[in-house]
ChimeraX commands (.cxc) that place a marker at each C-alpha (Angstrom):
marker #1 position 98.47,126.33,150.76 radius 0.5
marker #1 position 98.02,127.46,147.11 radius 0.5
marker #1 position 97.54,124.79,144.38 radius 0.5
marker #1 position 99.50,125.35,140.90 radius 0.5
marker #1 position 97.27,125.21,138.21 radius 0.5
marker #1 position 98.60,122.17,135.96 radius 0.5
marker #1 position 100.66,123.55,132.93 radius 0.5
marker #1 position 98.71,123.46,129.05 radius 0.5
marker #1 position 100.56,123.07,125.78 radius 0.5
marker #1 position 99.30,123.27,122.81 radius 0.5
marker #1 position 100.16,121.66,119.48 radius 0.5
marker #1 position 98.80,122.52,116.29 radius 0.5
marker #1 position 99.40,120.97,112.85 radius 0.5
marker #1 position 97.15,120.92,109.89 radius 0.5
marker #1 position 96.41,117.97,107.27 radius 0.5
marker #1 position 96.00,118.50,104.32 radius 0.5
marker #1 position 94.32,115.80,102.26 radius 0.5
marker #1 position 96.17,115.74,98.59 radius 0.5
marker #1 position 95.31,112.39,96.65 radius 0.5
marker #1 position 91.78,114.13,95.58 radius 0.5
marker #1 position 92.74,112.51,91.74 radius 0.5
marker #1 position 90.08,113.63,90.05 radius 0.5
marker #1 position 86.72,111.94,90.86 radius 0.5
marker #1 position 87.07,112.65,94.59 radius 0.5
marker #1 position 86.65,109.84,96.85 radius 0.5
marker #1 position 84.09,108.33,94.42 radius 0.5
marker #1 position 84.42,104.82,95.76 radius 0.5
marker #1 position 87.15,103.77,97.34 radius 0.5
marker #1 position 89.74,103.02,94.03 radius 0.5
marker #1 position 89.42,106.07,93.20 radius 0.5
marker #1 position 91.23,108.42,95.46 radius 0.5
marker #1 position 95.18,108.37,96.56 radius 0.5
marker #1 position 95.33,109.07,100.26 radius 0.5
marker #1 position 98.46,111.53,100.11 radius 0.5
marker #1 position 98.85,114.33,102.39 radius 0.5
marker #1 position 100.78,116.78,103.81 radius 0.5
marker #1 position 101.60,117.32,107.50 radius 0.5
marker #1 position 102.38,120.94,107.98 radius 0.5
marker #1 position 103.04,123.12,111.50 radius 0.5
marker #1 position 104.41,126.30,111.18 radius 0.5
marker #1 position 107.70,127.20,110.76 radius 0.5
marker #1 position 108.79,123.13,110.02 radius 0.5
marker #1 position 109.18,121.38,107.22 radius 0.5
marker #1 position 106.13,119.53,105.87 radius 0.5
marker #1 position 105.93,115.82,106.61 radius 0.5
marker #1 position 104.86,114.06,103.15 radius 0.5
marker #1 position 101.85,111.45,104.26 radius 0.5
marker #1 position 100.08,108.84,103.44 radius 0.5
marker #1 position 98.25,105.50,104.40 radius 0.5
marker #1 position 100.14,102.28,104.89 radius 0.5
marker #1 position 100.98,100.17,102.29 radius 0.5
marker #1 position 98.41,97.97,102.64 radius 0.5
marker #1 position 95.79,100.36,103.30 radius 0.5
marker #1 position 96.01,101.58,99.25 radius 0.5
marker #1 position 98.78,103.87,100.29 radius 0.5
marker #1 position 102.53,105.36,99.22 radius 0.5
marker #1 position 105.24,103.50,100.41 radius 0.5
marker #1 position 107.60,106.43,100.14 radius 0.5
marker #1 position 105.46,108.57,102.48 radius 0.5
marker #1 position 104.85,108.19,106.54 radius 0.5
marker #1 position 101.69,106.32,107.82 radius 0.5
marker #1 position 100.09,107.55,110.94 radius 0.5
marker #1 position 101.06,103.94,112.74 radius 0.5
marker #1 position 104.95,104.66,111.48 radius 0.5
marker #1 position 104.42,108.49,113.12 radius 0.5
marker #1 position 102.97,107.60,116.17 radius 0.5
marker #1 position 106.02,104.84,116.24 radius 0.5
marker #1 position 108.36,107.36,116.19 radius 0.5
marker #1 position 106.71,109.72,118.73 radius 0.5
marker #1 position 106.31,107.37,121.20 radius 0.5
marker #1 position 110.49,106.46,120.23 radius 0.5
marker #1 position 111.20,110.25,120.22 radius 0.5
marker #1 position 109.88,111.00,123.41 radius 0.5
marker #1 position 111.11,108.25,125.00 radius 0.5
marker #1 position 114.78,109.27,123.51 radius 0.5
marker #1 position 114.28,112.86,124.89 radius 0.5
marker #1 position 114.02,112.01,128.62 radius 0.5
marker #1 position 116.36,109.38,128.27 radius 0.5
marker #1 position 119.26,111.89,127.21 radius 0.5
marker #1 position 117.84,114.36,130.05 radius 0.5
marker #1 position 118.00,111.83,132.49 radius 0.5
marker #1 position 121.16,110.61,131.61 radius 0.5
marker #1 position 122.29,114.02,131.73 radius 0.5
marker #1 position 121.03,114.90,135.03 radius 0.5
marker #1 position 122.23,111.78,136.06 radius 0.5
marker #1 position 126.40,111.51,135.43 radius 0.5
marker #1 position 125.91,109.17,132.34 radius 0.5
marker #1 position 127.28,110.62,129.51 radius 0.5
marker #1 position 125.65,109.19,125.78 radius 0.5
marker #1 position 127.84,109.05,122.77 radius 0.5
marker #1 position 125.28,107.84,120.62 radius 0.5
marker #1 position 121.72,106.57,120.28 radius 0.5
marker #1 position 119.86,105.09,118.16 radius 0.5
marker #1 position 115.81,102.92,118.21 radius 0.5
marker #1 position 114.59,100.74,116.39 radius 0.5
marker #1 position 111.05,101.20,117.45 radius 0.5
marker #1 position 108.59,98.44,117.05 radius 0.5
marker #1 position 104.86,98.56,116.85 radius 0.5
marker #1 position 102.45,95.85,116.06 radius 0.5
marker #1 position 98.92,96.76,115.46 radius 0.5
marker #1 position 96.03,94.14,115.09 radius 0.5
marker #1 position 92.93,94.89,112.56 radius 0.5
marker #1 position 89.62,93.50,113.98 radius 0.5
marker #1 position 87.08,92.47,110.96 radius 0.5
marker #1 position 83.89,95.22,111.16 radius 0.5
marker #1 position 85.96,97.39,113.40 radius 0.5
marker #1 position 89.34,98.61,112.43 radius 0.5
marker #1 position 92.38,98.18,114.21 radius 0.5
marker #1 position 94.60,99.34,116.90 radius 0.5
marker #1 position 97.87,98.94,118.09 radius 0.5
marker #1 position 98.38,96.35,120.84 radius 0.5
marker #1 position 102.21,97.39,121.55 radius 0.5
marker #1 position 105.65,99.17,120.87 radius 0.5
marker #1 position 108.38,97.84,121.46 radius 0.5
marker #1 position 111.91,100.31,121.73 radius 0.5
marker #1 position 115.01,98.73,120.53 radius 0.5
marker #1 position 117.81,101.68,121.25 radius 0.5
marker #1 position 121.14,100.66,121.08 radius 0.5
marker #1 position 123.10,103.16,123.74 radius 0.5
marker #1 position 126.71,103.74,123.64 radius 0.5
marker #1 position 127.85,105.58,126.44 radius 0.5
marker #1 position 131.79,106.39,128.37 radius 0.5
marker #1 position 133.55,104.27,130.08 radius 0.5
marker #1 position 133.48,106.57,133.04 radius 0.5
marker #1 position 129.70,106.47,133.50 radius 0.5
marker #1 position 127.40,104.07,135.53 radius 0.5
marker #1 position 125.99,101.16,133.32 radius 0.5
marker #1 position 123.47,100.05,136.32 radius 0.5
marker #1 position 121.86,103.95,135.89 radius 0.5
marker #1 position 122.43,104.19,132.26 radius 0.5
marker #1 position 120.56,101.27,132.60 radius 0.5
marker #1 position 118.02,102.06,134.87 radius 0.5
marker #1 position 117.63,105.40,133.64 radius 0.5
marker #1 position 115.25,103.04,130.39 radius 0.5
marker #1 position 112.71,102.66,133.24 radius 0.5
marker #1 position 112.28,106.13,135.03 radius 0.5
marker #1 position 112.00,107.45,130.65 radius 0.5
marker #1 position 109.32,105.45,130.28 radius 0.5
marker #1 position 108.22,106.63,133.90 radius 0.5
marker #1 position 107.70,110.34,131.93 radius 0.5
marker #1 position 107.68,109.87,127.96 radius 0.5
marker #1 position 104.12,112.22,127.40 radius 0.5
marker #1 position 103.38,109.81,125.08 radius 0.5
marker #1 position 103.89,106.41,126.32 radius 0.5
marker #1 position 101.59,107.63,129.30 radius 0.5
marker #1 position 98.98,109.25,126.48 radius 0.5
marker #1 position 98.44,105.57,124.71 radius 0.5
marker #1 position 96.33,102.75,125.92 radius 0.5
marker #1 position 98.56,99.71,124.89 radius 0.5
marker #1 position 102.04,98.61,127.00 radius 0.5
marker #1 position 105.29,100.32,125.32 radius 0.5
marker #1 position 108.32,98.11,126.33 radius 0.5
marker #1 position 111.93,98.83,125.27 radius 0.5
marker #1 position 114.81,96.24,125.50 radius 0.5
marker #1 position 117.82,98.35,124.94 radius 0.5
marker #1 position 121.04,97.46,124.49 radius 0.5
marker #1 position 123.71,98.95,126.56 radius 0.5
marker #1 position 127.73,99.12,125.06 radius 0.5
marker #1 position 130.18,100.66,126.70 radius 0.5
marker #1 position 133.09,102.88,124.66 radius 0.5
marker #1 position 136.38,101.93,124.67 radius 0.5
marker #1 position 139.00,104.43,124.61 radius 0.5
marker #1 position 141.12,104.11,121.74 radius 0.5
marker #1 position 143.91,101.05,121.74 radius 0.5
marker #1 position 146.93,100.85,121.17 radius 0.5
marker #1 position 146.53,100.35,117.90 radius 0.5
marker #1 position 144.90,103.40,117.68 radius 0.5
marker #1 position 141.34,101.89,116.91 radius 0.5
marker #1 position 138.22,102.40,119.50 radius 0.5
marker #1 position 136.88,99.37,120.70 radius 0.5
marker #1 position 133.23,98.80,122.35 radius 0.5
marker #1 position 132.10,96.48,124.86 radius 0.5
marker #1 position 129.09,95.39,125.36 radius 0.5
marker #1 position 127.63,95.14,128.94 radius 0.5
marker link #1:1,2 radius 0.2
marker link #1:2,3 radius 0.2
marker link #1:3,4 radius 0.2
marker link #1:4,5 radius 0.2
marker link #1:5,6 radius 0.2
marker link #1:6,7 radius 0.2
marker link #1:7,8 radius 0.2
marker link #1:8,9 radius 0.2
marker link #1:9,10 radius 0.2
marker link #1:10,11 radius 0.2
marker link #1:11,12 radius 0.2
marker link #1:12,13 radius 0.2
marker link #1:13,14 radius 0.2
marker link #1:14,15 radius 0.2
marker link #1:15,16 radius 0.2
marker link #1:16,17 radius 0.2
marker link #1:17,18 radius 0.2
marker link #1:18,19 radius 0.2
marker link #1:19,20 radius 0.2
marker link #1:20,21 radius 0.2
marker link #1:21,22 radius 0.2
marker link #1:22,23 radius 0.2
marker link #1:23,24 radius 0.2
marker link #1:24,25 radius 0.2
marker link #1:25,26 radius 0.2
marker link #1:26,27 radius 0.2
marker link #1:27,28 radius 0.2
marker link #1:28,29 radius 0.2
marker link #1:29,30 radius 0.2
marker link #1:30,31 radius 0.2
marker link #1:31,32 radius 0.2
marker link #1:32,33 radius 0.2
marker link #1:33,34 radius 0.2
marker link #1:34,35 radius 0.2
marker link #1:35,36 radius 0.2
marker link #1:36,37 radius 0.2
marker link #1:37,38 radius 0.2
marker link #1:38,39 radius 0.2
marker link #1:39,40 radius 0.2
marker link #1:40,41 radius 0.2
marker link #1:41,42 radius 0.2
marker link #1:42,43 radius 0.2
marker link #1:43,44 radius 0.2
marker link #1:44,45 radius 0.2
marker link #1:45,46 radius 0.2
marker link #1:46,47 radius 0.2
marker link #1:47,48 radius 0.2
marker link #1:48,49 radius 0.2
marker link #1:49,50 radius 0.2
marker link #1:50,51 radius 0.2
marker link #1:51,52 radius 0.2
marker link #1:52,53 radius 0.2
marker link #1:53,54 radius 0.2
marker link #1:54,55 radius 0.2
marker link #1:55,56 radius 0.2
marker link #1:56,57 radius 0.2
marker link #1:57,58 radius 0.2
marker link #1:58,59 radius 0.2
marker link #1:59,60 radius 0.2
marker link #1:60,61 radius 0.2
marker link #1:61,62 radius 0.2
marker link #1:62,63 radius 0.2
marker link #1:63,64 radius 0.2
marker link #1:64,65 radius 0.2
marker link #1:65,66 radius 0.2
marker link #1:66,67 radius 0.2
marker link #1:67,68 radius 0.2
marker link #1:68,69 radius 0.2
marker link #1:69,70 radius 0.2
marker link #1:70,71 radius 0.2
marker link #1:71,72 radius 0.2
marker link #1:72,73 radius 0.2
marker link #1:73,74 radius 0.2
marker link #1:74,75 radius 0.2
marker link #1:75,76 radius 0.2
marker link #1:76,77 radius 0.2
marker link #1:77,78 radius 0.2
marker link #1:78,79 radius 0.2
marker link #1:79,80 radius 0.2
marker link #1:80,81 radius 0.2
marker link #1:81,82 radius 0.2
marker link #1:82,83 radius 0.2
marker link #1:83,84 radius 0.2
marker link #1:84,85 radius 0.2
marker link #1:85,86 radius 0.2
marker link #1:86,87 radius 0.2
marker link #1:87,88 radius 0.2
marker link #1:88,89 radius 0.2
marker link #1:89,90 radius 0.2
marker link #1:90,91 radius 0.2
marker link #1:91,92 radius 0.2
marker link #1:92,93 radius 0.2
marker link #1:93,94 radius 0.2
marker link #1:94,95 radius 0.2
marker link #1:95,96 radius 0.2
marker link #1:96,97 radius 0.2
marker link #1:97,98 radius 0.2
marker link #1:98,99 radius 0.2
marker link #1:99,100 radius 0.2
marker link #1:100,101 radius 0.2
marker link #1:101,102 radius 0.2
marker link #1:102,103 radius 0.2
marker link #1:103,104 radius 0.2
marker link #1:104,105 radius 0.2
marker link #1:105,106 radius 0.2
marker link #1:106,107 radius 0.2
marker link #1:107,108 radius 0.2
marker link #1:108,109 radius 0.2
marker link #1:109,110 radius 0.2
marker link #1:110,111 radius 0.2
marker link #1:111,112 radius 0.2
marker link #1:112,113 radius 0.2
marker link #1:113,114 radius 0.2
marker link #1:114,115 radius 0.2
marker link #1:115,116 radius 0.2
marker link #1:116,117 radius 0.2
marker link #1:117,118 radius 0.2
marker link #1:118,119 radius 0.2
marker link #1:119,120 radius 0.2
marker link #1:120,121 radius 0.2
marker link #1:121,122 radius 0.2
marker link #1:122,123 radius 0.2
marker link #1:123,124 radius 0.2
marker link #1:124,125 radius 0.2
marker link #1:125,126 radius 0.2
marker link #1:126,127 radius 0.2
marker link #1:127,128 radius 0.2
marker link #1:128,129 radius 0.2
marker link #1:129,130 radius 0.2
marker link #1:130,131 radius 0.2
marker link #1:131,132 radius 0.2
marker link #1:132,133 radius 0.2
marker link #1:133,134 radius 0.2
marker link #1:134,135 radius 0.2
marker link #1:135,136 radius 0.2
marker link #1:136,137 radius 0.2
marker link #1:137,138 radius 0.2
marker link #1:138,139 radius 0.2
marker link #1:139,140 radius 0.2
marker link #1:140,141 radius 0.2
marker link #1:141,142 radius 0.2
marker link #1:142,143 radius 0.2
marker link #1:143,144 radius 0.2
marker link #1:144,145 radius 0.2
marker link #1:145,146 radius 0.2
marker link #1:146,147 radius 0.2
marker link #1:147,148 radius 0.2
marker link #1:148,149 radius 0.2
marker link #1:149,150 radius 0.2
marker link #1:150,151 radius 0.2
marker link #1:151,152 radius 0.2
marker link #1:152,153 radius 0.2
marker link #1:153,154 radius 0.2
marker link #1:154,155 radius 0.2
marker link #1:155,156 radius 0.2
marker link #1:156,157 radius 0.2
marker link #1:157,158 radius 0.2
marker link #1:158,159 radius 0.2
marker link #1:159,160 radius 0.2
marker link #1:160,161 radius 0.2
marker link #1:161,162 radius 0.2
marker link #1:162,163 radius 0.2
marker link #1:163,164 radius 0.2
marker link #1:164,165 radius 0.2
marker link #1:165,166 radius 0.2
marker link #1:166,167 radius 0.2
marker link #1:167,168 radius 0.2
marker link #1:168,169 radius 0.2
marker link #1:169,170 radius 0.2
marker link #1:170,171 radius 0.2
marker link #1:171,172 radius 0.2
marker link #1:172,173 radius 0.2
marker link #1:173,174 radius 0.2
view
């Protein structure tokens, strides 16, 4: 029997610090936390540290990007699994939240991320299957499988109604 080698994927990004305000890192308050995240062929992302750590609130922090990566990975797996299991998703929006705790003298760490997707499916789609596919997506998510803290989900499932006699769409929560 021939053993298949696992597929390997490599991701290359450039993170360039753009926060030198003149004197460099001569002191904790002497430099900006701004940076640009780039990858070939993609739009750059303006990053900084969290505002709690002297960062620019108008830029993405690494903590926000981590939560966004987990949310996006779950969504991509969920949509794939729905497409291959007879669930038609009409819309998907997640209000994900990550919790990080600082420990004096040892930095901080994430202690959990909760995904809160609101998923609208067609009336013909099986709601029990739509709900169950969140657990399957969680098991498949590359990012959630790579972190050392729990990732939970509290999905809201909405079943779209067809247009009523008044011509408006009515959605029902299931």
